[in-house]
C-alpha positions in Angstrom: 91.9 210.0 108.5 89.5 210.9 106.0 89.1 214.6 105.6 85.7 216.6 106.0 85.4 217.1 102.2 85.8 213.4 101.7 83.2 212.4 104.4 80.8 214.8 103.1 81.2 213.2 99.7 80.9 210.0 101.0 77.6 210.7 102.8 76.1 212.2 99.6 75.0 209.0 97.8 73.8 205.4 98.3 76.6 202.9 98.6 74.6 199.9 98.1 73.2 201.1 94.9 74.7 200.6 91.3 74.1 203.7 89.2 73.5 204.5 85.6 76.2 206.4 84.0 74.5 209.9 83.9 73.7 209.5 87.7 77.2 208.5 88.5 78.8 211.5 86.7 76.2 213.8 88.4 77.3 212.5 91.8 81.0 212.8 91.5 80.4 216.3 89.9 78.5 217.2 93.0 81.1 216.4 95.5 82.7 219.3 97.4 85.6 220.6 95.2 89.3 220.0 95.9 91.8 222.8 95.4 92.9 221.5 92.1 91.2 219.9 88.9 90.8 216.1 89.9 91.4 213.5 87.4 88.1 211.2 86.7 89.1 207.5 86.7 87.2 204.3 85.8 88.2 201.1 87.7 87.1 197.8 86.2 87.2 194.2 87.6 87.3 191.8 84.8 86.5 188.1 84.6 89.9 187.2 83.0 92.8 185.4 84.2 95.9 187.4 83.3 98.2 184.5 83.7 96.9 183.1 80.6 98.4 184.8 77.5 95.1 185.2 75.4 93.5 187.0 78.4 96.2 189.6 79.1 94.1 192.8 78.0 96.3 195.4 76.9 95.2 198.1 74.4 95.1 201.9 73.6 92.5 204.4 72.4 92.1 207.9 71.6 89.4 209.8 73.8 87.1 212.2 71.9 87.6 214.9 74.6 91.3 214.0 75.7 92.4 213.5 79.1 92.8 217.1 80.2 96.4 216.7 80.4 99.4 217.1 78.0 101.6 214.2 78.0 105.5 214.6 77.9 106.5 212.3 74.9 110.0 210.8 74.6 110.7 209.3 71.1 113.7 206.9 70.4 114.4 207.8 66.8 117.3 208.5 64.4 117.8 210.6 61.2 114.5 211.6 59.4 112.3 209.9 62.0 114.1 211.9 64.7 113.3 215.1 62.7 109.7 214.0 62.2 109.4 213.5 66.1 110.6 216.9 66.7 108.2 218.6 64.2 105.3 216.6 65.7 106.2 218.0 69.1 108.1 215.3 71.0 109.5 216.5 74.2 112.6 214.4 74.0 114.2 212.8 71.0 117.3 210.6 70.7 118.8 207.2 71.3 121.9 206.6 73.4 121.7 209.8 75.3 118.1 208.9 76.5 119.1 205.4 77.3 121.9 206.6 79.4 119.7 209.1 81.3 117.0 206.7 82.0 119.4 204.1 83.3 120.6 206.9 85.7 117.1 207.3 87.1 115.7 210.1 85.0 111.9 209.4 84.4 110.5 212.9 83.5 108.2 211.8 80.8 104.7 210.1 80.4 104.8 208.3 77.0 107.6 206.4 75.2 107.8 205.7 71.4 110.3 204.1 69.4 110.9 202.9 65.8 111.0 199.3 65.4 114.9 199.0 64.5 115.8 200.5 67.7 114.0 198.0 69.9 117.1 195.9 70.3 118.9 198.9 71.9 115.9 199.8 74.0 115.1 196.5 75.1 117.6 196.6 78.0 115.3 199.4 79.6 112.5 196.9 80.0 113.2 196.3 83.7 112.9 200.0 84.3 110.1 201.1 81.7 108.1 197.7 82.0 106.9 198.0 85.6 105.8 201.5 85.0 103.9 200.7 81.8 106.2 202.8 79.6 107.8 200.2 77.5 107.1 200.8 73.8 104.8 198.1 72.4 103.5 197.6 68.8 100.0 196.6 70.2 99.4 199.9 71.7 101.1 201.7 68.8 104.2 203.0 70.5 106.5 200.8 68.3 105.9 202.4 64.8 107.3 204.1 61.8 104.4 206.5 61.8 106.1 208.7 64.4 104.1 211.8 63.5 100.9 210.1 64.3 102.0 208.4 67.3 103.3 211.6 68.9 100.3 213.7 67.8 97.9 211.1 69.5 100.0 210.9 72.6 99.8 214.5 73.0 96.2 214.6 72.5 93.8 212.1 74.0 95.4 208.8 73.6 95.5 206.5 76.7 96.8 203.1 77.2 95.6 200.5 79.6 96.7 197.0 80.9 95.1 194.5 83.1 96.9 193.9 86.3 97.6 190.6 88.4 94.3 190.9 90.0 92.1 191.3 86.9 91.7 195.0 87.2 92.0 198.0 84.8 92.6 201.5 86.0 91.7 204.1 83.3 91.8 208.0 83.1 88.6 209.4 81.8 89.2 213.0 81.9 89.1 215.9 84.3 86.4 216.7 86.9 86.1 220.3 85.1 84.9 218.6 82.0 81.1 219.0 81.4 78.9 216.0 81.9 78.5 215.4 78.2 82.2 215.2 77.6 82.7 212.8 80.5 79.9 210.6 79.3 81.5 210.4 75.8 84.9 209.7 77.0 83.6 206.9 79.3 81.3 205.3 76.6 84.2 205.1 74.3 86.3 203.3 77.0 83.6 201.0 77.6 83.3 200.1 74.0 87.0 199.6 73.7 87.2 197.2 76.6 84.2 195.2 75.4 86.0 194.8 72.0 89.0 193.3 74.0 86.9 190.6 75.4 89.0 187.3 74.8 87.2 185.0 72.2 87.7 181.9 74.4 86.4 183.6 77.6 83.3 182.0 79.2 81.2 183.7 81.9 81.1 187.3 82.9 83.7 189.5 81.3 83.0 193.0 82.9 82.3 192.2 86.6 82.2 195.7 88.1 82.8 199.3 87.1 83.7 202.1 89.7 83.8 205.7 88.7 85.7 208.0 90.9 87.9 211.3 91.0 91.3 211.8 92.5 90.4 212.3 96.1 86.9 211.3 96.3 85.0 208.1 97.1 84.1 205.7 94.2 80.5 205.1 92.9 79.6 201.8 91.5 77.9 201.7 88.3 75.4 199.5 87.0 77.4 197.4 84.4 74.6 196.0 82.4 72.9 199.5 81.9 76.3 201.1 80.9 77.3 198.4 78.5 73.8 198.5 76.9 74.2 202.4 76.6 77.6 202.0 74.9 75.9 199.9 72.2 73.6 202.7 71.1 
């Protein structure tokens, strides 16, 4: 059953309308406040077929104002690269000990980074890390020799995203406590990144819909044409 707070938020805007970005942000920030700082999210439906290899959208980017959270970073590295990870602020560093813990069910981390030479050992964790979107991948910069950069970005505003089986993307854009300009700049950065991910061979509409929401609040549909045009300015 929907809460009174949710019902009041739901009744505060026109569900049949598609809003420009500034209007959408204004609406979600005007909702009755929850007892915690809600996460602002963007939900996209794309005109891609994830079953085709060239249409599996997956990438990463650094948000100009961060996500509002500090990620717990795990790094698979040895020797000098392990030292580099520790100095950069990684929360957990190691190899065999971490593989054993993860296989035992431990998952108290948000990002996993690895040096390329260790992927053979880590590969057997694919069934555990893969479904959670945590498996290190060179495309999103989590399989790398530049451990310092990877850890620093992950601790800051870096996010990763991947299209699901229904052609949807779900991406964190910040916190509700961010001011409107910070949210707008983060969101436009996300829009630009996704537009660059458009498959070259794709015909027809790429970005079908965008919904802006916060953790425990109703979603506001955005005007795709207006938002993408603004992102090009």
